[in-house]
SETOR-620233 format. One line per 2 residues: for each residue x negated, y, z negated of C-alpha. Coordinates in pm, whole numbers, plus 32768, in hexadecimal, padded with zeros to 4 digits. Each point is the difference from the previous one (the first is absolute). Example, Ala and Ser with C-alpha at 12.3 -4.5 7.8 and 13.67 -1.06 7.14 Angstrom:
2
7B32/7E3E/7CF4 ~ 7F77/8158/8042
***
This chain:
601
8000/8000/8000 ~ 7F8C/8160/8048
805E/816B/7FFF ~ 8011/80C3/8147
7FC3/8175/8028 ~ 7FC3/80AE/814D
7FF7/8171/8052 ~ 7FDD/80A1/8156
7FCF/8176/8026 ~ 7FD8/80CA/8141
7F12/80DA/7F36 ~ 7EC5/7F9D/7F48
803C/7F63/7EAC ~ 7F50/80AC/7EE1
7EFF/7F25/7F50 ~ 805F/7F7B/7EA9
7F41/802A/7EBE ~ 8021/7E8A/7FC6
7F4C/7EEC/80BD ~ 8124/7F16/803E
7F16/7EE3/8064 ~ 7F5F/8007/7EA7
8128/805B/7F27 ~ 801B/7F8E/7E96
813F/7F36/8034 ~ 803A/7FAC/7E93
7FDA/8169/7F8D ~ 80E4/808B/810F
810F/7F01/7FB0 ~ 7FF1/8045/7E8B
801E/8178/8034 ~ 811D/7FDC/80FA
80BB/7F0C/7F1F ~ 7FEF/80F1/7EDB
8075/8122/80D9 ~ 8123/7F37/808D
808B/7FC2/7EA4 ~ 7FFE/8170/7FA7
80FE/808D/80F6 ~ 80DA/7FB5/812B
7EF5/8096/80DE ~ 80D0/8108/80B0
7F6B/8119/7F31 ~ 7EA6/7FA0/807A
8043/8063/8166 ~ 7F6A/815E/7FEC
7F1F/7FE9/7ED1 ~ 7F3C/7EBD/800A
7FB8/7FF6/8175 ~ 7F80/814B/8083
7F24/7F94/8122 ~ 8072/7FEB/8169
7FCB/7E88/7FEA ~ 80D9/7FDA/7ECB
80E5/7EF9/809C ~ 7EE1/7F18/8053
7F55/803D/7EB2 ~ 813D/7FC0/7F3A
8044/7EBB/80BA ~ 7EA7/7F67/7FCB
8043/7F8F/7E95 ~ 814F/7F6B/8068
7F59/7F40/8119 ~ 7EED/7F8A/7F14
80FE/7F6F/7F0E ~ 806D/7F0E/810F
7EA3/7F72/802F ~ 7F07/8025/7EE7
7EEB/7F22/8093 ~ 7F79/80ED/810A
8030/8159/8099 ~ 7F92/8062/815F
800C/8150/80B2 ~ 7FAC/806D/8161
8021/814C/80B7 ~ 7FAB/8048/8169
8035/80FD/8115 ~ 8104/7FCD/8110
7F66/801F/8158 ~ 8106/80C3/80C1
804F/8165/806A ~ 80A2/8059/7EB2
7EEF/7F6B/7F29 ~ 807E/7FB6/7EA6
7FA8/7EEC/7F0E ~ 8086/7EBB/7F79
7FBF/7F80/7EA0 ~ 805B/7EA8/7F79
7FF7/7F87/7E98 ~ 8040/7E98/7F97
8008/7F4C/7EB5 ~ 7FDB/7E87/7FF3
8089/7EF9/7F12 ~ 7F46/7ECE/8079
80D8/7EC9/7FEB ~ 7F80/7F3E/812A
7E9F/7F9F/805E ~ 7F24/807F/808B
8008/8156/7F5B ~ 803B/80FD/8117
7FC6/8173/7FE6 ~ 80F1/80FB/8097
802D/80C8/80D9 ~ 7F82/7EE3/80DD
7F4B/804B/8146 ~ 7EB8/7FC3/80B4
7F1C/80BD/80EE ~ 8076/7F2F/8126
8176/800B/7FB3 ~ 80F4/8107/8077
80E0/7FBB/7ED1 ~ 8005/8065/7E92
80EB/7F32/7F25 ~ 80A3/8047/7EB1
80D3/7EDD/7F86 ~ 80CE/7FCB/7EC6
809D/7EB3/7FAD ~ 7FE3/7E8D/8044
8025/7F38/8140 ~ 806F/7E95/800F
7FB4/7FAF/816C ~ 7F7B/7E9B/8023
7EE5/8082/80DD ~ 7F65/80BC/7EDC
7F8C/7EB9/7F64 ~ 7F69/7F95/814C
7F2B/80B0/8106 ~ 7F18/8077/7EE8
8105/80FF/7F90 ~ 8036/7FEF/7E89
803B/816F/7FBB ~ 813B/8099/808F
7F64/8155/8048 ~ 7EEA/7F5A/80C6
8107/7F2E/80B3 ~ 80B3/8139/807D
7EB7/80AD/8058 ~ 7F85/7ED6/80CA
814F/7FDE/80B1 ~ 7FEF/816E/8067
7E99/7FDE/8078 ~ 805D/7ED2/80D3
80F8/80CB/80CD ~ 7FAD/803B/816D
7F93/8168/8038 ~ 8017/7FF3/817C
8166/807F/801D ~ 8093/815B/7FEA
806F/80B1/7EC2 ~ 8154/7F53/7FFE
7F57/7EAC/8012 ~ 7F2D/8057/7ED0
8135/8072/7F3F ~ 80B8/7EC2/805D
7ED6/7F31/7F91 ~ 7FFD/80AB/7EAC
8177/7FC6/7FE1 ~ 7FC6/7E8F/804C
7F04/7FE9/7EE3 ~ 80F3/80AC/7F10
8117/7F1D/807A ~ 7F53/7EBC/7F9F
7FB8/806A/7E9A ~ 80C2/7F3F/7EF5
8000/8076/7E99 ~ 802A/8128/7F1A
7F3F/8125/808D ~ 7FD2/8166/8071
7EF0/8076/80EB ~ 7F57/8124/80A8
7F38/7FC8/8140 ~ 7F3A/8113/80AC
7F99/7FD1/816B ~ 7ECD/80DD/802F
8010/8000/817C ~ 8171/804D/8038
8007/80D8/7EC4 ~ 8140/7F5A/7F8C
805C/7FA6/7E9B ~ 80E4/7ED2/7FD6
80A7/7FCD/7EAE ~ 8126/7F4C/7F65
8079/7EE1/7F27 ~ 8070/7E98/802A
8157/7FAE/8087 ~ 80A7/8016/7EA9
7F29/811C/7F76 ~ 7F70/7F4D/7ECF
7EEF/8106/7FCC ~ 8024/8173/7FCC
7F76/80E6/810F ~ 805D/816D/802A
7F9C/8112/80F1 ~ 8014/8175/8033
7FCD/80C1/813F ~ 7FFC/817B/8020
802F/8088/815F ~ 7F85/815D/7FA1
7EB4/7F94/7F6A ~ 7FE0/7EBE/80CD
7FB0/7F35/7ECA ~ 805C/7E96/7FC9
7FF7/7F42/7EB7 ~ 803A/7E8A/7FDD
8001/7F76/7E9F ~ 8063/7ED0/7F33
8077/80F3/7EF3 ~ 80BF/8147/7FED
7F5D/813A/7F74 ~ 8073/8071/7EA7
8001/8170/8063 ~ 811B/80AF/80BA
7F5A/7F97/8147 ~ 80A7/7EAD/7FCD
8135/80A2/8096 ~ 7F5D/8005/815A
7FA9/7E8C/7FEC ~ 80E8/7EE9/8068
7FF3/7E87/7FE1 ~ 7FB2/7F45/8142
8122/7F33/8081 ~ 7FD3/7E8A/8005
7FFF/7F43/814B ~ 7F64/812F/80AB
7EAA/805A/8089 ~ 7F9E/8170/7FF0
7F06/808A/80FC ~ 7F65/8159/7FD5
7F41/8085/812E ~ 7EF7/80F6/7F8D
7FD9/809C/815A ~ 8169/8077/801E
805C/7FF9/7E8C ~ 8135/7F2E/804A
808A/7EF1/7F1E ~ 80B6/7EDC/80A0
80C2/7EEE/7F4E ~ 8036/7EAB/809E
810E/7F25/7F6A ~ 7FB4/7E8D/7FF3
8142/7FBD/80BE ~ 7F8D/80E4/811D
7EB9/7F4B/8046 ~ 7FCB/7EAB/809D
7EBF/7FDC/7F37 ~ 809F/8028/7EA7
80ED/7F12/7F49 ~ 8173/804D/7FF8
80BC/8052/7EC2 ~ 809D/7EE3/7F3B
8170/7FCB/8055 ~ 80E7/7F45/7F11
80AD/7ED9/80A6 ~ 817C/8011/7FEE
8037/7E86/7FEA ~ 80F1/7FB7/7EE4
7FDD/7E92/7F9E ~ 7F18/7ED2/800C
8045/7E8C/7FE7 ~ 7F7C/7F34/7EDE
7EEF/7F6E/80DE ~ 7F9D/8159/8081
7FF6/8082/7E99 ~ 7F0B/7EEF/7F98
7F20/804F/8129 ~ 8006/8177/7FBB
7FB4/7FC3/7E91 ~ 7ECC/7F38/8063
7F90/810B/80F8 ~ 802B/8111/7EF9
7F35/7F39/7F06 ~ 7EE9/7FD0/8102
7FF2/816D/8069 ~ 8000/8083/7E9A
7EE8/7F0E/7FA7 ~ 7F2F/807D/8123
8050/816A/7FA8 ~ 7F9F/7FDC/7E91
7EC3/7F3F/8055 ~ 7F8B/8104/80FC
8026/810F/7EF9 ~ 7F39/7F55/7EEB
7EF9/7F22/80A6 ~ 7F0A/8107/8080
7FDC/80E5/7ED3 ~ 7E92/8050/7FC1
7FEF/813E/7F2E ~ 7EB0/80A0/7FB4
804D/7FF1/7E8C ~ 8073/7EBA/7F65
812C/7FD5/7F1B ~ 809F/7EE3/7F3E
810A/7FE4/8110 ~ 7FEC/804E/8174
816A/806D/8022 ~ 8132/805C/7F36
8176/7FEF/8037 ~ 80F6/8111/7F9F
80D6/7F1F/7F28 ~ 815E/8042/7F81
8048/7E8E/7FDE ~ 8107/8015/8112
8038/7F1D/812B ~ 7F1B/80A7/80FE
7EC6/8033/7F2F ~ 8023/7EA9/7F5E
8009/7F59/8156 ~ 7EC4/80C2/805C
7F58/7F96/7EBB ~ 8056/7E93/8041
7F83/8005/8168 ~ 7EC0/80B7/7F9D
7FBC/7EFC/7EF2 ~ 8038/7EDB/80EF
7F02/8096/80EF ~ 7EFC/8058/7EF7
7EE0/7F28/7F85 ~ 7FFF/7F6C/7E9F
7F83/80FC/7F03 ~ 8095/812B/80B9
8082/811B/7F27 ~ 8130/80C2/807B
8064/8142/7F51 ~ 8178/8034/7FDD
803B/8172/7FBE ~ 8140/8051/7F45
804D/8168/7FA0 ~ 8107/807B/7F0B
8046/8156/7F69 ~ 805F/8090/7EB0
813D/80AE/8075 ~ 807C/80FE/7EFB
814E/801F/80AF ~ 8053/7E8D/7FDA
7F34/7FC3/7EC2 ~ 7F7C/7EBC/8095
7EA2/7F88/7FAF ~ 7F2D/7F71/8120
8024/7EA5/7F68 ~ 817A/8022/801F
8019/8063/8171 ~ 80A0/7F0A/80F5
7EC3/7FE2/80D0 ~ 7F27/7FB0/7ED2
80E7/7EEB/7F87 ~ 801B/7F6A/815C
7E89/8017/8044 ~ 7FB1/7F47/7EBC
80F0/7EE7/8053 ~ 7F84/7FCB/8162
7E8F/8031/7FAB ~ 802C/7EE6/7F07
80A6/7F25/810A ~ 7EEA/8043/80FB
7EF0/7FBE/7EFD ~ 8098/7EAF/7FAA
8023/7F97/816D ~ 7E97/8055/8058
7F5B/7FA1/7EB7 ~ 7F67/7EC1/808D
7F86/80B9/8137 ~ 7F4A/80F0/7F13
80A1/8137/8099 ~ 7FEA/810F/7EF9
812B/80E8/8017 ~ 7FA3/8132/7F32
813B/80C0/7FA1 ~ 7FA0/8168/7FB3
8100/80BC/7F2F ~ 7FDE/816E/8060
80BA/80D4/7EFF ~ 8023/8172/8052
8052/80F2/7EE3 ~ 80DE/8128/8052
7EE2/80F3/7FBB ~ 7F22/7F52/80FF
811B/8009/80FD ~ 8016/8179/7FD4
7E86/8027/8016 ~ 7FE3/7F4C/814F
8146/8078/8098 ~ 7F60/8134/80AA
7F00/7F24/80AD ~ 810A/7F0F/807A
80D1/811F/8089 ~ 7ECE/8075/80C3
7FBE/7EA5/8088 ~ 815E/7FAF/807A
802D/8144/80C7 ~ 80B8/802D/80EF
80E7/7F0B/7F4C ~ 80A7/80D3/7EF7
812E/7F5D/7F5F ~ 803F/7F7C/7EA2
800D/7EA0/808D ~ 7EAF/8030/80AC
7F69/806D/7EB7 ~ 8094/7EE6/7F2F
7F90/7EF2/80F7 ~ 7EAC/8097/8048
7FA1/8039/7E94 ~ 8046/7E92/7FB4
7F17/7F95/811C ~ 7F05/8107/7F91
7FD3/7F73/7EA2 ~ 8023/7E96/8071
7EEC/8023/8101 ~ 7F1B/80A9/7F03
8007/7EAF/7F51 ~ 7FB9/806D/7E9B
80BC/7F34/7EFB ~ 7FF6/7ECC/7F26
7FD2/7E9B/807C ~ 80CA/7EE9/7F62
7F33/7ED2/7FA0 ~ 809C/7EC1/8088
7FD2/7EAB/7F64 ~ 809E/7EB4/805B
8145/7FCF/7F47 ~ 804D/8173/7FDC
817A/802D/7FFF ~ 80DA/812A/8051
806C/8013/7E93 ~ 7E95/8025/7F92
7F96/80F3/810C ~ 8036/8142/7F3C
7F09/7F83/7EFC ~ 7EFC/7F89/80FD
7EA4/8099/7FF1 ~ 7FC2/812F/80DD
7EBA/80AE/805E ~ 7FB7/814F/80A1
7FC7/7FD6/8174 ~ 7FB5/80D5/8132
804B/7F61/8150 ~ 7EE0/806D/80E2
805C/7F38/8135 ~ 802D/80DA/8131
8111/7F43/80BD ~ 816C/7FFF/7F91
8115/7F2F/809B ~ 815E/8092/800F
814E/7F5C/804A ~ 8079/8133/80BC
80BD/7FA4/813A ~ 80BE/7ED5/7F7A
8135/80CD/7FAB ~ 7FF8/80BA/814C
7FD8/7EC2/80CD ~ 80EC/7F19/7F41
8117/80E7/7F8A ~ 7F9E/802C/7E96
8096/8153/7FB1 ~ 8153/805B/7F72
8050/80C3/813C ~ 7FEA/7EBA/80C4
80ED/7F4F/7F14 ~ 80F5/8124/8005
804B/7FB8/816E ~ 80AE/7EC0/7F90
8076/806A/7EA6 ~ 8162/807C/8063
8065/7EB8/80A6 ~ 7F42/7F3A/7EF6
80DA/80A0/7EF4 ~ 8137/7FAE/80C6
7F93/7E97/802B ~ 7FB8/7FD9/7E8C
815A/8089/7FB1 ~ 808E/7F17/810C
8091/8128/80BB ~ 8022/801B/8178
7EE5/80A5/80C4 ~ 8071/8114/80F2
7FFB/7F8B/8168 ~ 7F2F/812B/8070
7ED5/7F7E/7F35 ~ 7F58/7EF2/80D0
7ED1/7F2C/7FB3 ~ 7F50/8094/812B
8039/8164/7F83 ~ 7F6D/7FAE/7EAB
7ECD/7F55/808F ~ 7FCE/8117/80FD
7FFD/80F8/7EE0 ~ 7F04/7F29/7F46
7F27/7FE9/8136 ~ 8001/817A/8027
7FA8/8035/7E92 ~ 7EDD/7F0A/800E
7F7F/80A6/813C ~ 8009/8151/7F55
7F43/7F75/7ED5 ~ 7EE1/7F86/80DA
7FF7/8148/80C0 ~ 7FF5/80D1/7EC1
7EFD/7F34/7F41 ~ 7EED/80F4/805D
80A8/813D/7F86 ~ 80B6/7F66/7ED7
7EEE/7F2A/7F6C ~ 7EC0/7FA7/80B2
7F47/814A/802B ~ 8063/8073/7EA3
7F94/7EBC/7F59 ~ 7EB8/7FFD/80BE
7FA7/815B/7F7D ~ 8056/7F92/7E9D
7F40/7EB7/7FF3 ~ 7ED8/8081/80CA
7FC9/8118/7F04 ~ 7F65/7EF4/7F20
7F1F/7F88/811D ~ 80D7/7EC9/802A
80BA/7F72/8127 ~ 8163/7F7C/801C
8047/7EDE/80EA ~ 8159/7F87/806D
8028/7E8C/8056 ~ 8173/8029/8054
7FA6/810F/80FB ~ 7F10/7F2F/80CC
805C/802B/816F ~ 8038/7E8A/802E
80E0/7FEC/7ECD ~ 80CC/812B/8076
8019/7F71/8161 ~ 8084/7EB6/7F78
80FC/80A6/7F1A ~ 8081/8101/80FA
8007/7F23/8136 ~ 8059/7EA7/7F7E
80AA/8009/7EAD ~ 817C/8037/8011
80A5/810B/7F2B ~ 80BA/7F01/7F28
7EB0/7F74/7F89 ~ 7F9F/815B/7F8B
813D/8070/7F52 ~ 80DF/7ED3/7FDE
8177/8037/7FE4 ~ 80ED/7EE0/7FB7
813F/804D/80BD ~ 80C4/7F07/7F2E
7F9C/806A/7EA0 ~ 7F85/8164/803B
7EAC/7FB3/7F5D ~ 7EE0/80DD/8078
7E93/7F90/7FE3 ~ 7EEE/80F8/8059
7EB5/7F85/8090 ~ 8096/7EA8/8030
7EE0/7F5E/80C0 ~ 7EFC/8082/7F09
80C7/7F61/7EE7 ~ 8006/7EBD/80C6
7E88/801F/8026 ~ 7FDA/8020/7E87
80C2/7EBB/7FD6 ~ 7F31/7F5D/8112
7EC4/805D/7F40 ~ 808C/7F6D/7EBE
804F/814D/7F5A ~ 816F/7FDC/7FAE
7FC1/80D9/7ECF ~ 7FCC/8136/80DA
80F8/7FB0/8115 ~ 8127/80BB/7F69
7F4B/8132/7F77 ~ 80BC/813E/8058
7F65/8122/80B9 ~ 7F99/811A/7F18
7F4E/8137/8083 ~ 7EB3/8043/7F53
806D/8151/7F74 ~ 811D/7F54/7F47
7F4D/7EBF/7FA5 ~ 7ED3/80BD/7F75
80D7/8122/7F7E ~ 7F3A/810F/80B4
813E/80A3/8086 ~ 808D/8135/7F53
7EF5/8004/7EF6 ~ 804B/8156/7F72
8118/8066/7F16 ~ 8117/80AB/80C1
7FBD/7F4F/814B ~ 8106/7EF0/7FD1
80E6/8098/8103 ~ 7EF0/8041/80FE
8024/7F4E/814E ~ 7EE5/7F4F/80AF
801D/80F3/8122 ~ 7FD3/8135/7F23
7EC2/80C4/8040 ~ 7EE4/7FE0/7F06
7FED/8177/7FC1 ~ 8159/7FEC/7F65
7F61/7F21/7EF8 ~ 7EC5/80CF/7FD4
8090/815E/7FE1
***
């Protein structure tokens, strides 16, 4: 994982007082962290940053927080009639060998690459490509340079089009003087940009500024490639659907039902694809700094994360430690202690079940209880508000702050011993623990793909209530209409993942120099679910009894894996399960869509 920062100016860029190639990363991060806790940042816009390069300077610490292993900077003149300069700053969190510095280029290459994320292409483990940034760089350098400018552009689009994973990128072509940038098809990484026609300046950044200049930045759209031509100062956006070289968007299949035989086959295919997805996300983790565990799972104890924990354990070698991060809040409005929250109780139960199942395989599930006092919530709230921008609702804050503290990984580890029962668990030994692993697995995507939200169930609720009361269903409500509505809602969920969740959560987790990975959002998993799995295997409605079962096929998968004890767990959003929603007295009537400033002022 890395942080990307690029700045083009038609005028010469003033030299900095700091040598960004020899920056004291630890010191900069400590100073920026302290400053981010002190205010919301808006008041800093005219006081803290006085220089003409204040946007770039203010973004450097934010970029560094995403990759604390290395920082690289390059600045060079643009050889054209207008002159001008381009500067690129990258931070690197090395998770894949060999360690590769960025920005990546060579004297013989026409390309400079900045890459953030992880690729899961099978070719990376062959052809001597083990590092994903090198893989992209070599693919670009292998392009034929004999064609015209359009051929070169199409070749670059072809390289972008074959990439599979969670990523954002910035590619500069020195010869054509074009800058290509964007995100993967779903938009799993944050990448923003700002372009000013008057000053002919372009900024591309993994983070938003904290000063008022953030207002001129916007998040890149997913499934789009942006091309900025330095010679004519024009920005062009190419949608994936408008290019033969880029993959098309995922489209939810409208098929309603499947036979029993088809259901068994689809269950087996889903199991296979999820196994491959989980394995690809945990097998090639080689951080520069060791830790007791190579990866962690954001763990509420619910259906999705428990399935991921099970699959990860089946793939792992004996002796593997897996951190299960469970966060809960002291909420003064509800007077609940962290030990009393729904997510904590569920996580304890299902951690115990997993530990018993894999005891003989010597898989060490380390449940980390992360308890957040109200005072600490208030202390870190300004920083979280900075990080989630441009997301700005009460729901954004309550979800993001739970991920923020969970991904930090500071809590107490429960000591497991054979024979430990649920009745004894409150009295089990606990030790202070800091999870230092850099890779986190998230169950995000399961609800969007398999109909796990209340809004999906509400489509069927009116006729379900009638059925349960044994009343007649109006003739104008057909099965086809209901399933068509479900199909449209699921399609919208996939389309909105980027703006609702992914970019926001990336900025939150990456602030701790950690990376989130999403097994349910693997392109092959999504393709299977959207193309092949009928709607009734996602949200199952019994037209005789009126019973509604969300995420039906995932629950069948839990049974298939021998986890009947998690099959029937209800969906509970993290902000309610961890009690991070409406933390402050007087906010009980606030809606999730209310703006954060209504809570702050």
